C-alpha positions, -999 to +999 in steps of 0.1 A: +000+000+000+012+035-008+004+066+012+013+103+018+022+119+051+004+152+056+010+180+081-012+208+094-002+244+096-007+274+119-040+273+138-037+236+147-018+244+179-033+235+213-020+234+248-007+200+257-001+188+221+026+162+219+025+154+257+015+118+253+042+113+227+067+129+250+057+106+279+054+073+258+081+076+231+118+078+240+126+091+205+100+119+207+111+128+242+148+129+232+140+151+202+121+176+223+150+179+246+175+182+217+153+208+200+151+229+232+188+230+235+194+237+198+168+264+195+173+279+230+136+275+236+119+256+265+096+235+244+084+215+273+070+248+289+058+261+255+038+230+247+027+216+281+021+246+305-002+276+303+016+305+285+010+334+262+037+325+237+020+295+221-002+318+199+026+342+189+038+332+154+075+330+162+067+304+188+036+289+173+053+277+142+082+258+158+058+243+184+035+229+156+064+215+136+080+200+167+047+183+176+044+169+140+079+155+143+072+140+177+042+121+162+063+110+133+091+098+155+067+079+178+053+062+147+087+052+134+097+039+168+069+012+163+073+008+126+108+018+115+105+006+079+074+028+071+080+049+040+056+073+023+054+080-015+050+117-009+049+142+020+029+174+019+016+201+043-007+230+045+012+262+046+036+259+076+031+221+073+051+221+041+082+226+063+073+196+084+070+176+052+104+189+040+119+180+074+108+143+074+118+140+037+154+151+046+154+185+028+172+199+059+179+187+094+151+185+119+165+212+142+171+234+111+134+231+103+125+244+138+149+273+135+137+281+100+100+282+110+107+303+141+124+329+117+095+325+093+070+334+121+091+363+131+095+376+096+058+374+091+051+393+123+076+420+113+060+424+078+025+428+093+034+448+124+030+482+107-002+473+088-036+461+100-034+427+084-059+398+088-076+369+071-112+359+064-128+325+058-153+323+030-178+294+029-201+284+001-187+302-029-168+286-058-131+293-064-140+314-094-165+336-075-140+343-047-113+351-073-136+375-092-145+394-060-108+396-050-100+410-084-129+436-081-114+446-047-079+449-062-093+470-090-106+494-064-072+496-048-080+473-019-057+446-006-077+413-007-062+381-020-072+344-022-048+327+002-059+292+011-078+268-012-088+244+016-116+223+000-146+228-022-166+258-009-140+269+016-114+295+008-095+318+031-087+353+018-059+376+032-052+413+032-057+445+051-083+441+079-104+473+069-105+461+033-116+426+043-143+440+066-156+463+038-160+434+015-177+411+040-212+420+028-201+417-009-190+381-003-224+374+014-244+391-014-226+368-038-240+338-019-214+331+007-229+311+037-202+327+058-176+355+055-159+357+088-128+376+099-103+353+117-085+363+149-052+368+131-028+397+128-009+384+098-019+381+062-004+348+050+001+337+014-004+371-003+019+399-017+020+417+017+046+392+028+072+399+001+099+411+025+094+381+047+096+359+017+130+374+006+144+371+041+133+335+045+148+325+012+182+338+023+180+315+054+168+285+032+198+289+010+221+281+040+204+248+051+187+231+021+203+199+009+209+193-028+182+167-031+155+150-009+125+127-011+095+142-030+074+169-014+042+184-029+044+221-033+017+245-019+025+268-048+023+243-078+005+214-062+032+192-078+062+173-065+097+187-061+128+172-047+158+195-053+173+225-037+169+247-068+132+238-071+128+244-033+144+278-034+121+289-062+089+274-048+095+283-011+103+319-020+068+320-036+051+301-008+045+331+015+032+353-012+011+328-032-020+309-023-019+275-007-032+250-032-041+223-006-073+211-023-055+209-057-025+190-041-047+163-026-066+159-059-033+157-078-019+128-058-051+109-047-048+084-075-012+076-066-018+067-029-042+044-010-045+067+020-032+098+039-015+099+073-017+132+093+010+134+120+002+154+151-032+169+143-066+161+127-073+193+109-065+181+074-084+148+080-115+170+082-106+188+050-097+156+032-132+142+038-145+170+017-119+165-011-112+128-016-127+094-010-093+081+001-091+076+039-070+098+062-056+086+095-048+112+121-021+104+147-025+127+177-017+102+204-001+068+209-034+049+208-042+064+173-008+051+162-016+016+175-050+017+157-034+029+124-007+001+126-035-025+126-046-012+092-012-018+076 
């Protein structure tokens, strides 16, 4: 049987995530401790105790990727020979996919995404940025309304193609708010501003993209196992491709729905490490099953399927 590993992005964080893996898997526990030392971050505190940092991008992003890796390590501890045909992720999750497919070292992945979160915060600190989820409209309808907004000089961009009838748009908060009624008049079941202060996957993050690309240049390996790009929805496996695609990743929409549709005929199922967000989206995209691994018992249940 062939399958793809999938990894969730920002917004999937929750206090206590990864704790059961930390307590039950020596490999997961060892990696958290190594990561804390390498990144000069107390990940045990960040993930397992009440704190204000978990929802700040520069800490959220490495915390989510670390949790994904811990789930992956806990799985490999029980099934060392398990090998996926592809790996892919939603936004930040693409970096988890790159990490497990050996595009860079695991600790480099955590340092990179911490910088990514910081660069994103810096780009949006001087502007009132946000994102809005649109439910019930087609891709074309959302794209047309975004184009109308841009023609009026407003900053509104399609950012995440999550599944049929669910798109997230990004831009300036006042511009998004001014178009809320227009999305609803077009037939949207919901047009709701999200509690976010960054506008991911749109041209407002061009500076962050350039700075991240400079960091990627230092740590990317010449080649690695295939990862599906958020930008192209196609596989890539070399440093040159990665530099091109990851430079575009912060300023281009996430083609998650398209990515799943492009690979569904090449795999028998999907495996989500550390979260269950994408499992929910996949139910609306594909008939292929998705197994989410958020605790040791889910790993045990999944292994019975193999």
